[in-house]
C-alpha positions in Angstrom: 0.4 0.3 0.1 1.3 3.1 -0.7 1.7 6.1 1.6 -1.0 8.7 1.4 0.6 12.2 1.9 -0.8 15.3 3.6 0.2 19.0 3.5 -0.7 20.9 6.5 -0.9 24.9 6.6 1.5 26.1 9.2 0.3 27.5 12.7 -3.3 27.2 13.8 -4.6 25.3 11.1 -2.0 22.3 11.1 -2.5 22.2 15.0 -6.6 22.1 14.5 -6.4 19.5 11.5 -4.2 17.2 13.8 -6.8 17.0 16.5 -9.2 16.7 14.5 -7.5 13.6 12.7 -6.6 12.3 15.9 -10.7 12.1 16.9 -10.7 9.9 13.8 -8.0 7.7 15.0 -5.3 9.0 12.8 -2.1 9.8 14.7 1.3 10.9 14.0 3.5 10.9 17.5 6.9 12.5 15.3 4.8 16.0 15.0 4.5 16.5 18.6 8.1 16.5 19.3 8.9 20.2 19.8 12.7 19.6 19.1 12.1 17.6 15.7 14.0 19.3 12.8 12.3 16.5 10.7 10.4 17.8 7.3 8.3 14.9 6.8 6.4 13.0 9.8 5.4 9.1 8.9 2.4 6.8 10.4 3.9 3.3 9.4 1.2 1.5 10.4 -1.7 3.6 8.4 1.0 4.3 5.4 0.4 8.3 5.7 3.0 10.8 5.8 2.5 14.6 6.7 4.6 17.7 6.3 4.1 21.3 7.0 3.9 24.2 4.4 3.0 28.0 4.2 -0.6 28.4 3.1 0.0 29.5 -0.4 2.5 26.6 -1.1 -0.2 23.9 -0.1 -2.5 24.2 -3.5 0.5 23.7 -5.1 2.1 20.5 -3.6 -1.5 18.9 -3.9 -2.2 20.2 -7.8 1.5 18.5 -8.8 0.5 15.3 -6.8 3.6 16.1 -4.2 0.6 15.7 -1.7 -2.5 13.9 -1.9 -4.4 16.0 0.7 -4.2 19.2 1.6 -5.8 21.6 4.2 -5.6 25.1 3.5 -8.1 28.6 4.0 -10.3 29.2 1.1 -8.9 32.4 0.6 -5.6 30.6 -0.5 -7.6 28.1 -2.9 -9.5 31.2 -4.6 -6.2 32.9 -4.8 -4.2 30.3 -5.9 -6.5 29.0 -8.1 -5.0 25.6 -8.6 -6.8 22.2 -10.0 -7.7 20.3 -7.7 -10.5 19.0 -5.6 -12.3 20.5 -2.7 -14.2 18.0 -0.9 -14.5 19.3 2.6 -15.4 22.4 4.3 -13.6 22.0 8.0 -15.1 24.8 9.5 -12.2 26.3 11.8 -10.3 29.2 10.8 -13.7 30.9 10.1 -13.6 34.6 8.8 -14.8 36.5 5.8 -13.2 38.2 2.8 -14.6 41.9 2.6 -14.2 45.0 0.9 -13.2 47.8 3.8 -12.7 51.1 4.0 -13.5 54.7 5.3 -17.4 55.3 5.4 -16.9 58.2 2.4 -15.8 55.5 0.1 -19.2 53.7 0.2 -20.5 55.8 -2.7 -17.6 54.7 -4.8 -18.9 50.9 -4.7 -22.2 52.0 -5.5 -21.1 53.9 -9.4 -19.4 52.5 -12.3 -16.2 54.9 -11.7 -12.7 53.4 -11.3 -11.7 52.7 -7.6 -8.3 52.0 -6.4 -8.1 48.9 -4.4 -5.2 47.6 -2.2 -4.9 43.9 -1.4 -2.8 40.8 -0.5 -5.4 39.2 -2.6 -5.4 40.6 -6.1 -7.1 37.7 -8.1 -10.1 37.8 -5.4 -10.5 41.3 -5.6 -10.1 41.2 -9.6 -13.0 38.4 -9.8 -15.0 40.5 -7.3 -14.4 43.8 -9.2 -14.6 42.7 -12.7 -16.9 39.6 -12.8 -19.3 40.4 -9.8 -19.6 44.2 -9.5 -18.6 44.6 -13.1 -16.8 48.1 -11.8 -13.2 49.2 -13.1 -10.7 48.4 -10.3 -7.0 49.8 -10.2 -5.9 46.9 -7.9 -2.2 47.2 -6.1 -0.8 44.4 -4.6 0.7 44.9 -1.0 1.9 42.3 1.5 1.9 44.2 5.1 -0.8 46.2 7.0 -3.4 46.8 4.2 -5.4 48.5 6.3 -2.7 51.6 6.2 -3.5 52.0 2.5 -6.7 54.1 2.8 -5.4 56.0 5.5 -2.6 57.0 3.7 -4.4 57.6 0.3 -3.0 54.7 -1.6 -6.3 53.4 -2.4 -10.0 54.1 -1.8 -10.9 50.5 -0.6 -9.0 47.4 0.5 -10.0 43.9 0.1 -8.7 41.5 3.2 -9.9 39.3 5.6 -12.0 40.3 8.0 -12.0 38.0 11.7 -13.5 40.3 14.4 -13.2 43.7 12.6 -11.4 45.4 15.6 -8.7 46.6 13.7 -10.9 48.2 11.4 -12.5 50.1 14.1 -9.4 51.1 15.6 -7.9 52.5 12.2 -11.5 54.4 11.1 -12.4 51.6 8.6 -15.4 49.5 8.4 -17.0 46.2 6.5 -18.2 47.8 3.4 -19.3 44.6 1.2 -18.7 41.0 1.9 -17.0 39.1 -0.8 -17.6 35.4 0.5 -16.8 33.3 3.8 -13.9 31.5 4.6 -12.6 28.8 6.5 -10.7 25.8 6.3 -11.0 23.3 3.7 -10.0 20.1 2.4 -8.6 19.3 -0.9 -7.4 16.6 -3.0 -5.3 16.2 -6.0 -7.4 15.2 -8.8 -5.1 11.8 -9.8 -5.2 10.6 -6.2 -9.0 10.9 -6.1 -9.2 8.2 -8.5 -6.4 6.1 -7.5 -6.9 6.1 -3.8 -10.7 7.0 -4.0 -11.7 4.0 -1.6 -9.2 5.3 1.2 -9.7 9.1 0.4 -13.7 8.8 0.7 -13.6 7.1 4.0 -11.5 9.6 5.2 -14.1 12.5 4.2 -16.9 10.4 5.8 -15.3 9.5 8.9 -14.1 13.5 9.3 -17.8 14.5 8.1 -19.3 12.2 10.9 -17.2 14.3 13.8 -17.6 18.2 11.7 
């Protein structure tokens, strides 16, 4: 039997995923050793392997078959646009992708005029403004604190993930429009879904029963 390989998003998502997998009887003791320098963790008995990756890399590992299964945020799936199957909403890491800005930016979203948008998610922003709102947008890619952009006049609005909205309020910004809800999702390589259909479907069924 070949190994079933999992790519997990580093940090909270990986911890929550392993907690869930343990409830389904899937353990990987090696991962719990804080001093380990290992990159790949193995459960020989179940023929399963696990490795940790940065969020944006998980869909890449899954699309190219380096991992059979991945756990990653819906925001990353939308932004990366990789060819894979999204099979399960795990529910944790819940938040929203939103258009945010100062109150005075609201009218700009109601007209078809050009709007300047700063974001870490240019593909999601472009799809929303061009294909859903049919509004012309000048999209500026940023990597740091997106909230700064409308405050210093770089953009009219931002597209970003909102959990509690506290940071927005503290900076005089608010949610103007919601694009979509987000949470952790399980994704599967398209070839693996055919080759390991029985094992993967059993895993999905077991996890669904726990959610």
